[in-house]
N, C-alpha and C positions, 0 to 999 in steps of 0.2 A: 301806245303813246310814245312819241319820240322823246329823246333826252332833253330837248329844248322846249317842249310844250309844257304849258302850265294850265291847270284847271282850278276852278274856284269851288271850294267845298264849304259847307256850313258846319261849324263846330260850336258846341255849347260854350257859353261865356264870351267867346270872341266873335261870333257871327261868321261872316264869310272871310275866308283866308285863302290867299293865293299860295300854291305850293306845287311841287313837282308830282307828288302823290299823296294820297290820304294818310298813309302811315307817317310820312315826314311831317305833315301838318299836325297830326295828333301829337307827335313827339315834341314839336315846337310849342304847341299849346301847353302840354304838360310841363315842359321845362320852364315855361313862363310862369305857370301857376306855382311851381315849387320855388321859383325865385321870389315871387310875391310873398309866399308863406315864410320864407327864411328871415324876412325882416320884421315879422310880426311876433308878438308874444303869443303863448298858447291860447289864451282866451280869445284873442282876436282872430286866430286861425279858425277857431270854431265858428265865430261870427261870420267870417268871410265864407266859409264852406256852407253854412246854413243859408246864406243869401244867394250863392251862386251855383251850388251843385244840386243834383236831382233830389226830388222829394222822397218820402218813405225812408228816412234815415234809421239806422240802428246802431247800437253800441254793443260790442262783444266784450265779455269779461270772463276770465278764468277764476276770478276772485282769489288771485294770487297774492303774493307778499305785499305789493304796492298798489293793489287794485283800487283802493279808495280814491287815489288821485284822479284817475280818468272818470270814475263813476261820479265823483263830485264835480269835477271840472266841466264835463259835458252836460250833465243834468241841470247845472245852474243856468244854462242857456236853453236847453232842449228838455224841458221838465218831464214830458211824458214819453220820451224816446224809448222804444223797446230795448231792453237790455237782454241780450242772448247769453245764456249760460248753458254750456254743454256738460251734462251730467253723465259721466261714465258709470256711475254706481260704485266707483272705487276711490272716491275722494276721501281725504282725512275727515274724521268727525269734526275737527276744528274748522275745516273749510265750509261744511254745511252750516255750522254755527255762525261763521263769518258772513255767509250769504244771508242768513236770516237777520243778523244784526244790521248790515248795511242796507238791506231791502227796507227794513222798517225805518231806519234813521234817515235815509235819503229818499224815501217814498218811491222806490224804483218800480218801474213797469217791467217786472221780470218775466222773461219768456224762457222756459226750460225745455231743452231738446235733448233727446237720448237716442241710442241705437234702437232700432225696431225689435231687436232680439235682446232679451234680458241677459245680464252678466252670467247668471247661473246656467242658462241654456247655452250661451257661448262656450263656457268652460266645459260643459258636457260634450259639446260637439268637437271642440278644437283643443281642449286643455288650456293651460295658462300661456297664451301666445307671447306674452311679454318675456317669458323665459325661454323662448325658442329662437333666439338670435335676432339679427336685424330684420330678416324677412317676417318673422313672427310679430315683432314690434310694429312693423309697417302695416301689416294686415289688421292688427288690433286697432291701431290708430285710425286707419281708414274707416273701419266700421263704427268705431265709438266716438270719433272726434270729427273727422272730415265729412263723412256722409251726413251726420246730423246737422252740421253747420251749413252744408250745401242746401239741405232741405229747409232750414230756417230762412236762408236768404231767398229761396224761391217762394216759400209760402207767405212770407212777409212782403214780397215784391219790392225788395230793397233797391233803392237807387244810390244811396250813400252809406258806407259802412265806416264807422269810427272805431278805432282800436288804439290801445295804449302801448304799442311797441316803441322801444327806445334803442338807439344805436349802441349804447354802451352796455346793454344787457348781456349780449353774447356776440361772438365773432360772426355768427350767421346773420346778425341784424345790423352790422356796421354801416350798411348802405341803405338803410330804411329811408324812403323819401317821405316828405310830408303828405304827398298825394300820389296815388297811382290810379290808373284809368284803364279799364278793359271792357270792351263792348260798350254798353250804355251805363255801366256802373263805375262808381268811384270809391276809393278807399282813402280814409284820412287818418293820419298819425299826428295828432296835435302836439304831442310831447316827444317827438322823435329825437330832438337834440337835447333833451333833459339828462342831467347827471343824477347820480344817487343823492348828491347834496341838494339839488333842486327838488327832488321828491321829498326828502326829509323836511326841507323848509316849508313846502306846501302843506304836508301833513301836519306839521307843527302849527303853522299859521291858522289852519282851519280845525284844529283839534280832532284830526282824523286818525284812525288806528292803522297800524300795520297788521298783516295776517297774524293770528295768535302764535303760529309756529316760528315767526321771526325771532322771537326771544330764545328759541331752542336751536338756533343756528341754521335755519332753512332760508336760503337766499332765493329759492325758486320752489314753488309748490304745485304739484300736479297729482297724479294718482299715487296712492300709498305704495304700490308695488314697484314704482319706477322713480321714486324721489328719495334723495338722501340729503342729510344736513351737510354743510360745508366741511365740518370737522371730520367727517367720515370718509372723505375722498381726497385725492391729491390735487385736483384741479376743479375749478368752478363748473366747467362743462360736464364733469362727471356726476353732478348732482341730479341730472335727469337722464333717464333711459340708459343707465349704466355706462354712459360716455359713448355709446354706439352712435348716437345722433343727438341733435339738440332740438330740432323742430318736430312737432307732431304732424305737421302738414296742414293744419287748419289755416294758417296764415299764408299758405302757398296755393290756395284755391284760385283757379283761373275763373275770374268773374264772368268772362265772355262765354263760358261754357254752360252757364246756368240757364 
């Protein structure tokens, strides 16, 4: 196609759009969607996404420190939405209790996914990979977090994935968009621009709890073996994965590859 030629392609939400190539058209559409979302409150972002984006939505949750916000916010509008929880088998006892508490209170449609190989069997084969440097951590996370999430997204035939990522959580999330789009699947971050104060206000307004370990100084909660309270480290980024990395890879999944 010459540099001056234009083709017409059909994109969800917008119908036919003239552009020089499909990638450019998709990016323009996505930029426009994010511009729309930026002017809406979080509740309206969910409403808009539910009306315009593909069916078979899911909400993922680690049931971390501030998880009650997204769980309550999304299920108020999408009552029976599947809530995906990736269970590594190494969560804190308080996390499992938190899962039970919120599942009952919010009547969650909980879907639990785990590695196909048990934690004990993995340790017998590989040892404690989280103590084997960055490469060990990455292979552990791939088997216990990324692959189970990929499987969940495939098996549930997900069209739209809601998640509670926020830009001020970590430096790695500073550019989190309200919407991302890959292949035929969309990902929605309704509270991407929320601050800790916004979270506190929402929890307080709706009488929702923080994770039980919040009161013990945990600002982020994952597996027992790779999570530390804030007072035990020099920087917030060191509260997870010994400071070697911040993301487990679950939210870096390429949706077009599923």
